[in-house]
PDB file of N, CA, C, O and CB in Angstrom:
ATOM      1  N   MET A   1      29.635   5.401   2.139  1.00  0.00           N
ATOM      2  CA  MET A   1      29.790   6.554   1.245  1.00  0.00           C
ATOM      3  C   MET A   1      30.367   7.741   2.027  1.00  0.00           C
ATOM      4  O   MET A   1      29.664   8.366   2.821  1.00  0.00           O
ATOM      5  CB  MET A   1      28.422   6.939   0.595  1.00  0.00           C
ATOM      6  N   PRO A   2      31.635   8.043   1.800  1.00  0.00           N
ATOM      7  CA  PRO A   2      32.242   9.160   2.533  1.00  0.00           C
ATOM      8  C   PRO A   2      31.729  10.507   2.040  1.00  0.00           C
ATOM      9  O   PRO A   2      31.497  10.702   0.847  1.00  0.00           O
ATOM     10  CB  PRO A   2      33.761   9.111   2.404  1.00  0.00           C
ATOM     11  N   LEU A   3      31.560  11.424   2.970  1.00  0.00           N
ATOM     12  CA  LEU A   3      31.050  12.750   2.625  1.00  0.00           C
ATOM     13  C   LEU A   3      32.206  13.611   2.133  1.00  0.00           C
ATOM     14  O   LEU A   3      33.155  13.879   2.870  1.00  0.00           O
ATOM     15  CB  LEU A   3      30.341  13.416   3.844  1.00  0.00           C
ATOM     16  N   LYS A   4      32.114  14.040   0.876  1.00  0.00           N
ATOM     17  CA  LYS A   4      33.152  14.897   0.309  1.00  0.00           C
ATOM     18  C   LYS A   4      32.841  16.345   0.649  1.00  0.00           C
ATOM     19  O   LYS A   4      31.723  16.817   0.442  1.00  0.00           O
ATOM     20  CB  LYS A   4      33.260  14.703  -1.229  1.00  0.00           C
ATOM     21  N   ILE A   5      33.841  17.048   1.173  1.00  0.00           N
ATOM     22  CA  ILE A   5      33.654  18.457   1.507  1.00  0.00           C
ATOM     23  C   ILE A   5      34.070  19.300   0.314  1.00  0.00           C
ATOM     24  O   ILE A   5      35.252  19.573   0.103  1.00  0.00           O
ATOM     25  CB  ILE A   5      34.465  18.852   2.775  1.00  0.00           C
ATOM     26  N   THR A   6      33.080  19.701  -0.453  1.00  0.00           N
ATOM     27  CA  THR A   6      33.309  20.579  -1.593  1.00  0.00           C
ATOM     28  C   THR A   6      32.979  22.004  -1.166  1.00  0.00           C
ATOM     29  O   THR A   6      32.272  22.190  -0.175  1.00  0.00           O
ATOM     30  CB  THR A   6      32.451  20.144  -2.831  1.00  0.00           C
ATOM     31  N   PRO A   7      33.461  23.006  -1.874  1.00  0.00           N
ATOM     32  CA  PRO A   7      33.108  24.390  -1.522  1.00  0.00           C
ATOM     33  C   PRO A   7      31.598  24.613  -1.459  1.00  0.00           C
ATOM     34  O   PRO A   7      31.109  25.367  -0.619  1.00  0.00           O
ATOM     35  CB  PRO A   7      33.719  25.352  -2.527  1.00  0.00           C
ATOM     36  N   ALA A   8      30.863  23.946  -2.359  1.00  0.00           N
ATOM     37  CA  ALA A   8      29.405  24.100  -2.394  1.00  0.00           C
ATOM     38  C   ALA A   8      28.756  23.556  -1.128  1.00  0.00           C
ATOM     39  O   ALA A   8      27.905  24.213  -0.527  1.00  0.00           O
ATOM     40  CB  ALA A   8      28.827  23.393  -3.617  1.00  0.00           C
ATOM     41  N   SER A   9      29.163  22.345  -0.723  1.00  0.00           N
ATOM     42  CA  SER A   9      28.565  21.740   0.474  1.00  0.00           C
ATOM     43  C   SER A   9      28.952  22.530   1.726  1.00  0.00           C
ATOM     44  O   SER A   9      28.168  22.631   2.670  1.00  0.00           O
ATOM     45  CB  SER A   9      29.008  20.263   0.615  1.00  0.00           C
ATOM     46  N   PHE A  10      30.156  23.085   1.726  1.00  0.00           N
ATOM     47  CA  PHE A  10      30.601  23.903   2.853  1.00  0.00           C
ATOM     48  C   PHE A  10      29.761  25.164   2.956  1.00  0.00           C
ATOM     49  O   PHE A  10      29.372  25.582   4.047  1.00  0.00           O
ATOM     50  CB  PHE A  10      32.087  24.264   2.710  1.00  0.00           C
ATOM     51  N   LEU A  11      29.486  25.763   1.803  1.00  0.00           N
ATOM     52  CA  LEU A  11      28.660  26.969   1.737  1.00  0.00           C
ATOM     53  C   LEU A  11      27.240  26.672   2.226  1.00  0.00           C
ATOM     54  O   LEU A  11      26.657  27.451   2.980  1.00  0.00           O
ATOM     55  CB  LEU A  11      28.627  27.525   0.294  1.00  0.00           C
ATOM     56  N   ILE A  12      26.694  25.541   1.788  1.00  0.00           N
ATOM     57  CA  ILE A  12      25.360  25.119   2.217  1.00  0.00           C
ATOM     58  C   ILE A  12      25.329  24.943   3.734  1.00  0.00           C
ATOM     59  O   ILE A  12      24.373  25.343   4.397  1.00  0.00           O
ATOM     60  CB  ILE A  12      24.947  23.803   1.511  1.00  0.00           C
ATOM     61  N   PHE A  13      26.393  24.337   4.273  1.00  0.00           N
ATOM     62  CA  PHE A  13      26.485  24.127   5.710  1.00  0.00           C
ATOM     63  C   PHE A  13      26.475  25.453   6.457  1.00  0.00           C
ATOM     64  O   PHE A  13      25.786  25.588   7.469  1.00  0.00           O
ATOM     65  CB  PHE A  13      27.745  23.339   6.051  1.00  0.00           C
ATOM     66  N   ILE A  14      27.237  26.439   5.968  1.00  0.00           N
ATOM     67  CA  ILE A  14      27.295  27.761   6.603  1.00  0.00           C
ATOM     68  C   ILE A  14      25.920  28.426   6.572  1.00  0.00           C
ATOM     69  O   ILE A  14      25.464  28.986   7.569  1.00  0.00           O
ATOM     70  CB  ILE A  14      28.341  28.661   5.900  1.00  0.00           C
ATOM     71  N   VAL A  15      25.261  28.353   5.397  1.00  0.00           N
ATOM     72  CA  VAL A  15      23.932  28.959   5.247  1.00  0.00           C
ATOM     73  C   VAL A  15      22.934  28.307   6.197  1.00  0.00           C
ATOM     74  O   VAL A  15      22.158  28.994   6.861  1.00  0.00           O
ATOM     75  CB  VAL A  15      23.439  28.833   3.790  1.00  0.00           C
ATOM     76  N   LEU A  16      22.958  26.966   6.259  1.00  0.00           N
ATOM     77  CA  LEU A  16      22.034  26.239   7.131  1.00  0.00           C
ATOM     78  C   LEU A  16      22.259  26.576   8.595  1.00  0.00           C
ATOM     79  O   LEU A  16      21.298  26.786   9.335  1.00  0.00           O
ATOM     80  CB  LEU A  16      22.178  24.742   6.922  1.00  0.00           C
ATOM     81  N   SER A  17      23.522  26.631   9.025  1.00  0.00           N
ATOM     82  CA  SER A  17      23.818  26.941  10.421  1.00  0.00           C
ATOM     83  C   SER A  17      23.394  28.373  10.745  1.00  0.00           C
ATOM     84  O   SER A  17      22.906  28.645  11.842  1.00  0.00           O
ATOM     85  CB  SER A  17      25.321  26.742  10.716  1.00  0.00           C
ATOM     86  N   PHE A  18      23.583  29.291   9.787  1.00  0.00           N
ATOM     87  CA  PHE A  18      23.155  30.677   9.969  1.00  0.00           C
ATOM     88  C   PHE A  18      21.644  30.764  10.121  1.00  0.00           C
ATOM     89  O   PHE A  18      21.130  31.443  11.010  1.00  0.00           O
ATOM     90  CB  PHE A  18      23.615  31.539   8.791  1.00  0.00           C
ATOM     91  N   LEU A  19      20.938  30.056   9.228  1.00  0.00           N
ATOM     92  CA  LEU A  19      19.477  30.023   9.278  1.00  0.00           C
ATOM     93  C   LEU A  19      18.989  29.445  10.600  1.00  0.00           C
ATOM     94  O   LEU A  19      18.050  29.953  11.213  1.00  0.00           O
ATOM     95  CB  LEU A  19      18.921  29.205   8.110  1.00  0.00           C
ATOM     96  N   TYR A  20      19.653  28.364  11.027  1.00  0.00           N
ATOM     97  CA  TYR A  20      19.285  27.715  12.281  1.00  0.00           C
ATOM     98  C   TYR A  20      19.424  28.673  13.451  1.00  0.00           C
ATOM     99  O   TYR A  20      18.538  28.760  14.301  1.00  0.00           O
ATOM    100  CB  TYR A  20      20.144  26.475  12.515  1.00  0.00           C
ATOM    101  N   LYS A  21      20.548  29.396  13.492  1.00  0.00           N
ATOM    102  CA  LYS A  21      20.778  30.359  14.581  1.00  0.00           C
ATOM    103  C   LYS A  21      19.749  31.469  14.558  1.00  0.00           C
ATOM    104  O   LYS A  21      19.232  31.870  15.601  1.00  0.00           O
ATOM    105  CB  LYS A  21      22.182  30.956  14.488  1.00  0.00           C
ATOM    106  N   THR A  22      19.448  31.974  13.349  1.00  0.00           N
ATOM    107  CA  THR A  22      18.481  33.067  13.214  1.00  0.00           C
ATOM    108  C   THR A  22      17.104  32.627  13.680  1.00  0.00           C
ATOM    109  O   THR A  22      16.435  33.333  14.434  1.00  0.00           O
ATOM    110  CB  THR A  22      18.415  33.554  11.761  1.00  0.00           C
ATOM    111  N   VAL A  23      16.687  31.447  13.221  1.00  0.00           N
ATOM    112  CA  VAL A  23      15.372  30.914  13.605  1.00  0.00           C
ATOM    113  C   VAL A  23      15.322  30.683  15.111  1.00  0.00           C
ATOM    114  O   VAL A  23      14.321  30.985  15.761  1.00  0.00           O
ATOM    115  CB  VAL A  23      15.069  29.593  12.847  1.00  0.00           C
ATOM    116  N   TRP A  24      16.413  30.144  15.663  1.00  0.00           N
ATOM    117  CA  TRP A  24      16.476  29.882  17.107  1.00  0.00           C
ATOM    118  C   TRP A  24      16.333  31.167  17.900  1.00  0.00           C
ATOM    119  O   TRP A  24      15.591  31.209  18.882  1.00  0.00           O
ATOM    120  CB  TRP A  24      17.790  29.188  17.472  1.00  0.00           C
ATOM    121  N   LEU A  25      17.043  32.228  17.484  1.00  0.00           N
ATOM    122  CA  LEU A  25      16.954  33.524  18.160  1.00  0.00           C
ATOM    123  C   LEU A  25      15.541  34.083  18.054  1.00  0.00           C
ATOM    124  O   LEU A  25      14.990  34.598  19.027  1.00  0.00           O
ATOM    125  CB  LEU A  25      17.969  34.521  17.563  1.00  0.00           C
ATOM    126  N   TRP A  26      14.964  33.977  16.864  1.00  0.00           N
ATOM    127  CA  TRP A  26      13.621  34.477  16.590  1.00  0.00           C
ATOM    128  C   TRP A  26      12.605  33.763  17.473  1.00  0.00           C
ATOM    129  O   TRP A  26      11.734  34.394  18.071  1.00  0.00           O
ATOM    130  CB  TRP A  26      13.265  34.293  15.102  1.00  0.00           C
ATOM    131  N   LEU A  27      12.730  32.426  17.548  1.00  0.00           N
ATOM    132  CA  LEU A  27      11.821  31.631  18.376  1.00  0.00           C
ATOM    133  C   LEU A  27      11.962  31.982  19.848  1.00  0.00           C
ATOM    134  O   LEU A  27      10.963  32.092  20.558  1.00  0.00           O
ATOM    135  CB  LEU A  27      12.079  30.141  18.172  1.00  0.00           C
ATOM    136  N   SER A  28      13.201  32.162  20.317  1.00  0.00           N
ATOM    137  CA  SER A  28      13.410  32.483  21.728  1.00  0.00           C
ATOM    138  C   SER A  28      12.822  33.854  22.062  1.00  0.00           C
ATOM    139  O   SER A  28      12.285  34.058  23.151  1.00  0.00           O
ATOM    140  CB  SER A  28      14.911  32.449  22.073  1.00  0.00           C
ATOM    141  N   ARG A  29      12.928  34.794  21.113  1.00  0.00           N
ATOM    142  CA  ARG A  29      12.322  36.117  21.337  1.00  0.00           C
ATOM    143  C   ARG A  29      10.811  36.020  21.440  1.00  0.00           C
ATOM    144  O   ARG A  29      10.193  36.640  22.306  1.00  0.00           O
ATOM    145  CB  ARG A  29      12.703  37.081  20.210  1.00  0.00           C
ATOM    146  N   ILE A  30      10.220  35.229  20.538  1.00  0.00           N
ATOM    147  CA  ILE A  30       8.761  35.053  20.544  1.00  0.00           C
ATOM    148  C   ILE A  30       8.315  34.381  21.836  1.00  0.00           C
ATOM    149  O   ILE A  30       7.354  34.813  22.472  1.00  0.00           O
ATOM    150  CB  ILE A  30       8.304  34.219  19.323  1.00  0.00           C
ATOM    151  N   THR A  31       9.027  33.312  22.221  1.00  0.00           N
ATOM    152  CA  THR A  31       8.626  32.567  23.412  1.00  0.00           C
ATOM    153  C   THR A  31       8.762  33.401  24.672  1.00  0.00           C
ATOM    154  O   THR A  31       8.029  33.186  25.638  1.00  0.00           O
ATOM    155  CB  THR A  31       9.450  31.302  23.543  1.00  0.00           C
ATOM    156  N   GLN A  32       9.695  34.357  24.679  1.00  0.00           N
ATOM    157  CA  GLN A  32       9.820  35.237  25.839  1.00  0.00           C
ATOM    158  C   GLN A  32       8.631  36.177  25.949  1.00  0.00           C
ATOM    159  O   GLN A  32       8.226  36.548  27.051  1.00  0.00           O
ATOM    160  CB  GLN A  32      11.113  36.040  25.759  1.00  0.00           C
ATOM    161  N   LYS A  33       8.068  36.565  24.799  1.00  0.00           N
ATOM    162  CA  LYS A  33       6.939  37.495  24.787  1.00  0.00           C
ATOM    163  C   LYS A  33       5.602  36.807  25.045  1.00  0.00           C
ATOM    164  O   LYS A  33       4.611  37.467  25.354  1.00  0.00           O
ATOM    165  CB  LYS A  33       6.887  38.216  23.465  1.00  0.00           C
ATOM    166  N   LEU A  34       5.575  35.481  24.917  1.00  0.00           N
ATOM    167  CA  LEU A  34       4.317  34.761  25.095  1.00  0.00           C
ATOM    168  C   LEU A  34       3.837  34.810  26.548  1.00  0.00           C
ATOM    169  O   LEU A  34       4.644  34.766  27.477  1.00  0.00           O
ATOM    170  CB  LEU A  34       4.477  33.311  24.648  1.00  0.00           C
ATOM    171  N   PRO A  35       2.516  34.901  26.736  1.00  0.00           N
ATOM    172  CA  PRO A  35       1.955  34.869  28.095  1.00  0.00           C
ATOM    173  C   PRO A  35       1.934  33.443  28.629  1.00  0.00           C
ATOM    174  O   PRO A  35       0.962  32.714  28.430  1.00  0.00           O
ATOM    175  CB  PRO A  35       0.528  35.463  28.111  1.00  0.00           C
ATOM    176  N   TRP A  36       3.015  33.046  29.312  1.00  0.00           N
ATOM    177  CA  TRP A  36       3.170  31.653  29.731  1.00  0.00           C
ATOM    178  C   TRP A  36       2.104  31.191  30.701  1.00  0.00           C
ATOM    179  O   TRP A  36       1.715  30.024  30.685  1.00  0.00           O
ATOM    180  CB  TRP A  36       4.509  31.460  30.351  1.00  0.00           C
ATOM    181  N   LYS A  37       1.620  32.100  31.557  1.00  0.00           N
ATOM    182  CA  LYS A  37       0.583  31.705  32.525  1.00  0.00           C
ATOM    183  C   LYS A  37      -0.672  31.236  31.804  1.00  0.00           C
ATOM    184  O   LYS A  37      -1.264  30.219  32.165  1.00  0.00           O
ATOM    185  CB  LYS A  37       0.242  32.877  33.471  1.00  0.00           C
ATOM    186  N   ILE A  38      -1.070  31.984  30.785  1.00  0.00           N
ATOM    187  CA  ILE A  38      -2.269  31.634  30.016  1.00  0.00           C
ATOM    188  C   ILE A  38      -2.052  30.315  29.286  1.00  0.00           C
ATOM    189  O   ILE A  38      -2.938  29.462  29.251  1.00  0.00           O
ATOM    190  CB  ILE A  38      -2.626  32.756  29.008  1.00  0.00           C
ATOM    191  N   ILE A  39      -0.867  30.155  28.702  1.00  0.00           N
ATOM    192  CA  ILE A  39      -0.554  28.925  27.967  1.00  0.00           C
ATOM    193  C   ILE A  39      -0.574  27.723  28.896  1.00  0.00           C
ATOM    194  O   ILE A  39      -1.096  26.666  28.543  1.00  0.00           O
ATOM    195  CB  ILE A  39       0.815  29.037  27.281  1.00  0.00           C
ATOM    196  N   LYS A  40       0.000  27.888  30.092  1.00  0.00           N
ATOM    197  CA  LYS A  40       0.007  26.785  31.059  1.00  0.00           C
ATOM    198  C   LYS A  40      -1.413  26.416  31.467  1.00  0.00           C
ATOM    199  O   LYS A  40      -1.740  25.237  31.606  1.00  0.00           O
ATOM    200  CB  LYS A  40       0.833  27.160  32.303  1.00  0.00           C
ATOM    201  N   GLN A  41      -2.260  27.437  31.658  1.00  0.00           N
ATOM    202  CA  GLN A  41      -3.655  27.168  32.014  1.00  0.00           C
ATOM    203  C   GLN A  41      -4.348  26.401  30.901  1.00  0.00           C
ATOM    204  O   GLN A  41      -5.118  25.476  31.160  1.00  0.00           O
ATOM    205  CB  GLN A  41      -4.405  28.477  32.304  1.00  0.00           C
ATOM    206  N   LEU A  42      -4.070  26.793  29.645  1.00  0.00           N
ATOM    207  CA  LEU A  42      -4.660  26.097  28.502  1.00  0.00           C
ATOM    208  C   LEU A  42      -4.184  24.658  28.426  1.00  0.00           C
ATOM    209  O   LEU A  42      -4.960  23.746  28.141  1.00  0.00           O
ATOM    210  CB  LEU A  42      -4.324  26.823  27.205  1.00  0.00           C
ATOM    211  N   ILE A  43      -2.878  24.463  28.688  1.00  0.00           N
ATOM    212  CA  ILE A  43      -2.319  23.111  28.632  1.00  0.00           C
ATOM    213  C   ILE A  43      -2.898  22.251  29.754  1.00  0.00           C
ATOM    214  O   ILE A  43      -3.161  21.064  29.564  1.00  0.00           O
ATOM    215  CB  ILE A  43      -0.776  23.155  28.729  1.00  0.00           C
ATOM    216  N   MET A  44      -3.095  22.867  30.934  1.00  0.00           N
ATOM    217  CA  MET A  44      -3.589  22.116  32.088  1.00  0.00           C
ATOM    218  C   MET A  44      -5.057  21.735  31.943  1.00  0.00           C
ATOM    219  O   MET A  44      -5.527  20.821  32.620  1.00  0.00           O
ATOM    220  CB  MET A  44      -3.396  22.924  33.355  1.00  0.00           C
ATOM    221  N   LYS A  45      -5.789  22.427  31.066  1.00  0.00           N
ATOM    222  CA  LYS A  45      -7.201  22.098  30.888  1.00  0.00           C
ATOM    223  C   LYS A  45      -7.317  20.705  30.290  1.00  0.00           C
ATOM    224  O   LYS A  45      -6.669  20.414  29.284  1.00  0.00           O
ATOM    225  CB  LYS A  45      -7.912  23.145  29.986  1.00  0.00           C
ATOM    226  N   PRO A  46      -8.130  19.834  30.889  1.00  0.00           N
ATOM    227  CA  PRO A  46      -8.222  18.454  30.404  1.00  0.00           C
ATOM    228  C   PRO A  46      -8.770  18.353  28.987  1.00  0.00           C
ATOM    229  O   PRO A  46      -8.429  17.421  28.259  1.00  0.00           O
ATOM    230  CB  PRO A  46      -9.087  17.645  31.330  1.00  0.00           C
ATOM    231  N   GLY A  47      -9.612  19.295  28.588  1.00  0.00           N
ATOM    232  CA  GLY A  47     -10.184  19.262  27.239  1.00  0.00           C
ATOM    233  C   GLY A  47      -9.111  19.337  26.171  1.00  0.00           C
ATOM    234  O   GLY A  47      -9.146  18.612  25.176  1.00  0.00           O
ATOM    235  N   LEU A  48      -8.151  20.233  26.396  1.00  0.00           N
ATOM    236  CA  LEU A  48      -7.075  20.401  25.425  1.00  0.00           C
ATOM    237  C   LEU A  48      -6.192  19.162  25.366  1.00  0.00           C
ATOM    238  O   LEU A  48      -5.750  18.749  24.294  1.00  0.00           O
ATOM    239  CB  LEU A  48      -6.234  21.629  25.769  1.00  0.00           C
ATOM    240  N   VAL A  49      -5.942  18.579  26.529  1.00  0.00           N
ATOM    241  CA  VAL A  49      -5.125  17.359  26.592  1.00  0.00           C
ATOM    242  C   VAL A  49      -5.794  16.241  25.804  1.00  0.00           C
ATOM    243  O   VAL A  49      -5.138  15.525  25.048  1.00  0.00           O
ATOM    244  CB  VAL A  49      -4.900  16.920  28.063  1.00  0.00           C
ATOM    245  N   LEU A  50      -7.106  16.096  25.987  1.00  0.00           N
ATOM    246  CA  LEU A  50      -7.856  15.075  25.259  1.00  0.00           C
ATOM    247  C   LEU A  50      -7.827  15.338  23.753  1.00  0.00           C
ATOM    248  O   LEU A  50      -7.697  14.415  22.949  1.00  0.00           O
ATOM    249  CB  LEU A  50      -9.305  15.023  25.757  1.00  0.00           C
ATOM    250  N   LEU A  51      -7.951  16.624  23.390  1.00  0.00           N
ATOM    251  CA  LEU A  51      -7.921  17.005  21.982  1.00  0.00           C
ATOM    252  C   LEU A  51      -6.578  16.645  21.361  1.00  0.00           C
ATOM    253  O   LEU A  51      -6.521  16.103  20.257  1.00  0.00           O
ATOM    254  CB  LEU A  51      -8.196  18.507  21.823  1.00  0.00           C
ATOM    255  N   ILE A  52      -5.492  16.952  22.080  1.00  0.00           N
ATOM    256  CA  ILE A  52      -4.142  16.636  21.588  1.00  0.00           C
ATOM    257  C   ILE A  52      -3.975  15.129  21.454  1.00  0.00           C
ATOM    258  O   ILE A  52      -3.411  14.649  20.470  1.00  0.00           O
ATOM    259  CB  ILE A  52      -3.060  17.213  22.536  1.00  0.00           C
ATOM    260  N   ASN A  53      -4.463  14.386  22.438  1.00  0.00           N
ATOM    261  CA  ASN A  53      -4.380  12.926  22.375  1.00  0.00           C
ATOM    262  C   ASN A  53      -5.123  12.379  21.165  1.00  0.00           C
ATOM    263  O   ASN A  53      -4.637  11.474  20.487  1.00  0.00           O
ATOM    264  CB  ASN A  53      -4.942  12.307  23.652  1.00  0.00           C
ATOM    265  N   LYS A  54      -6.314  12.937  20.896  1.00  0.00           N
ATOM    266  CA  LYS A  54      -7.089  12.505  19.727  1.00  0.00           C
ATOM    267  C   LYS A  54      -6.332  12.786  18.443  1.00  0.00           C
ATOM    268  O   LYS A  54      -6.286  11.950  17.540  1.00  0.00           O
ATOM    269  CB  LYS A  54      -8.454  13.204  19.694  1.00  0.00           C
ATOM    270  N   LEU A  55      -5.728  13.990  18.369  1.00  0.00           N
ATOM    271  CA  LEU A  55      -4.982  14.362  17.169  1.00  0.00           C
ATOM    272  C   LEU A  55      -3.772  13.462  16.973  1.00  0.00           C
ATOM    273  O   LEU A  55      -3.446  13.098  15.843  1.00  0.00           O
ATOM    274  CB  LEU A  55      -4.542  15.820  17.247  1.00  0.00           C
ATOM    275  N   LEU A  56      -3.099  13.098  18.070  1.00  0.00           N
ATOM    276  CA  LEU A  56      -1.925  12.244  17.985  1.00  0.00           C
ATOM    277  C   LEU A  56      -2.293  10.821  17.570  1.00  0.00           C
ATOM    278  O   LEU A  56      -1.539  10.159  16.856  1.00  0.00           O
ATOM    279  CB  LEU A  56      -1.195  12.226  19.318  1.00  0.00           C
ATOM    280  N   LYS A  57      -3.465  10.356  18.026  1.00  0.00           N
ATOM    281  CA  LYS A  57      -3.885   8.983  17.704  1.00  0.00           C
ATOM    282  C   LYS A  57      -4.320   8.843  16.256  1.00  0.00           C
ATOM    283  O   LYS A  57      -4.168   7.771  15.670  1.00  0.00           O
ATOM    284  CB  LYS A  57      -5.021   8.552  18.619  1.00  0.00           C
ATOM    285  N   ASN A  58      -4.866   9.922  15.658  1.00  0.00           N
ATOM    286  CA  ASN A  58      -5.340   9.857  14.263  1.00  0.00           C
ATOM    287  C   ASN A  58      -4.191   9.722  13.274  1.00  0.00           C
ATOM    288  O   ASN A  58      -4.421   9.655  12.067  1.00  0.00           O
ATOM    289  CB  ASN A  58      -6.158  11.099  13.926  1.00  0.00           C
TER     290      ASN A  58
END
C-alpha cells in the first residue's frame, strides 16, 4: 500500500514534527534542571532496582 502524500497528511506531518521538537526541547530543559546526583543515588539504591524489576516482571 503506497503512502499518498495529500495536503492533509503533509499538514499532519508538519504538526507532528513541530510537536516532537517542542516536546524534545521541553524535556531537555527539564532534564537539565533535574538534580542528577540525587537521581543517580536513587537509581543506585538496590531497593529501587528491585522495585523496578518487580514492576517490569508484572
